[in-house]
C-alpha positions in Angstrom: -17.4 90.2 -24.4 -19.0 91.5 -21.0 -18.7 95.1 -20.3 -15.7 96.0 -18.0 -17.3 98.1 -14.9 -13.8 99.8 -14.3 -11.9 99.8 -10.9 -14.7 101.1 -8.8 -16.5 98.0 -8.7 -14.8 94.9 -6.9 -16.0 91.7 -8.5 -15.7 88.4 -6.5 -16.1 84.8 -7.5 -19.6 83.2 -6.8 -19.7 80.4 -4.0 -21.0 77.4 -5.7 -22.1 74.4 -3.6 -22.0 71.0 -5.2 -25.1 70.2 -3.7 -24.8 66.4 -4.9 -21.8 65.9 -2.7 -23.5 67.2 0.6 -25.0 64.5 2.4 -28.3 64.5 4.1 -27.8 64.6 7.8 -30.4 63.9 10.6 -32.4 67.0 11.6 -34.3 68.1 14.7 -37.3 65.6 14.2 -37.7 62.1 13.4 -38.0 61.5 9.9 -36.5 65.0 9.1 -33.2 65.4 7.1 -31.3 68.5 6.1 -28.7 69.1 3.4 -26.7 72.2 4.4 -25.8 74.7 1.9 -24.4 77.6 3.5 -23.4 78.6 7.1 -23.9 82.4 7.4 -20.6 84.5 8.4 -20.9 85.6 12.1 -23.3 82.8 12.7 -25.9 84.9 11.5 -27.9 81.9 10.1 -28.0 79.2 7.7 -29.4 77.9 4.5 -30.4 74.3 3.9 -32.8 71.8 2.1 -35.1 70.1 4.6 -36.6 66.9 3.7 -39.4 65.2 5.9 -41.2 61.9 5.5 -45.0 61.6 5.2 -46.5 61.7 8.8 -43.2 63.5 10.3 -43.9 66.5 12.5 -41.6 69.7 13.3 -42.0 70.2 17.0 -43.2 73.5 18.7 -40.4 76.0 18.1 -39.8 79.7 18.2 -37.7 81.6 15.6 -35.5 84.3 17.2 -35.1 86.0 14.1 -36.8 85.8 10.5 -37.0 82.4 8.8 -37.9 82.0 4.7 -39.1 78.6 3.3 -39.8 77.9 -0.5 -41.7 74.6 -0.9 -40.1 72.4 -3.5 -42.3 69.2 -3.1 -44.8 67.5 -0.8 -47.4 69.0 1.4 -47.2 70.3 5.1 -50.0 71.5 7.1 -49.2 74.3 9.6 -50.4 74.5 13.4 -53.1 76.8 12.2 -54.6 74.5 9.6 -52.9 76.2 6.6 -51.6 74.1 3.7 -48.3 74.6 2.1 -47.6 72.8 -1.1 -45.2 73.0 -4.0 -44.3 76.6 -5.1 -45.6 78.1 -1.9 -43.4 80.5 0.2 -43.6 81.1 4.0 -42.3 83.9 6.0 -41.8 83.5 9.8 -41.1 86.7 11.7 -38.8 87.0 14.7 -40.5 85.5 17.7 -42.9 83.4 15.6 -43.9 80.0 17.4 -45.3 77.2 15.7 -45.3 73.4 14.6 -46.4 71.6 11.6 -46.7 68.1 10.0 -46.3 66.5 6.7 -49.6 65.3 5.1 -50.1 63.1 2.1 -48.0 60.2 0.6 -44.9 62.2 -0.6 -42.1 63.5 1.3 -41.7 67.2 1.8 -38.7 69.2 0.5 -38.2 72.9 1.2 -35.4 75.3 0.7 -35.1 77.0 4.2 -33.3 80.4 4.9 -33.1 80.5 8.9 -31.5 83.7 10.5 -30.5 83.5 14.0 -31.7 80.5 16.0 -34.7 78.1 16.2 -35.6 77.1 19.8 -37.4 73.9 20.3 -40.0 74.4 23.0 -41.3 72.1 25.6 -44.0 72.0 28.4 -44.8 75.5 29.6 -42.4 77.0 27.1 -39.3 75.3 28.4 -36.3 75.2 26.1 -35.6 71.7 24.9 -33.1 72.5 22.2 -31.6 75.1 19.8 -30.5 75.1 16.3 -28.3 77.9 15.0 -25.3 78.1 12.3 -22.8 76.8 14.9 -24.9 73.8 16.0 -25.9 72.9 12.3 -22.3 73.3 11.2 -20.9 70.8 13.8 -23.7 68.5 13.1 -22.8 68.5 9.5 -19.0 68.1 10.6 -19.6 65.3 12.9 -21.9 63.3 10.5 -19.1 63.5 7.8 -16.3 62.6 10.1 -18.4 59.7 11.5 -19.3 58.3 7.9 -15.9 59.0 6.1 -17.2 61.8 4.2 -15.2 65.0 3.2 -16.2 67.8 5.1 -16.8 70.7 2.5 -16.5 74.4 3.2 -19.9 75.6 3.2 -19.0 78.9 5.3 -19.8 82.1 3.9 -16.7 84.2 3.5 
């Protein structure tokens, strides 16, 4: 039997996402799909699985807060030439600007934790689009409604 820590420790239930029940929804780039796992409270960020097909590219973008990714499968090449493969971890600090592409014959899958927002950039640094917890939540909700799927509660409480 587990040790009872006493009344000073408030234990709450873990939030478990039934990942198989969450659909892959279109993401920021052609050939990119995301499976949302959690939208963080206060629109602080979001957690998702990202899948991209061989040859697909993540367009030029800037993180206004930190981002973390753990590569599960496939290979991507960062704009600086670095290769990221299965088992690799990438940290992007606030203000980091980059783009990358999927290389090889396998789709790329990564677990992504994005704090704040991602801003997609055009010529001269112009803002072409933005992804944050609110916009990703709405994209997930809209996709589910359009396809007759149950909208699961993926919000952090």
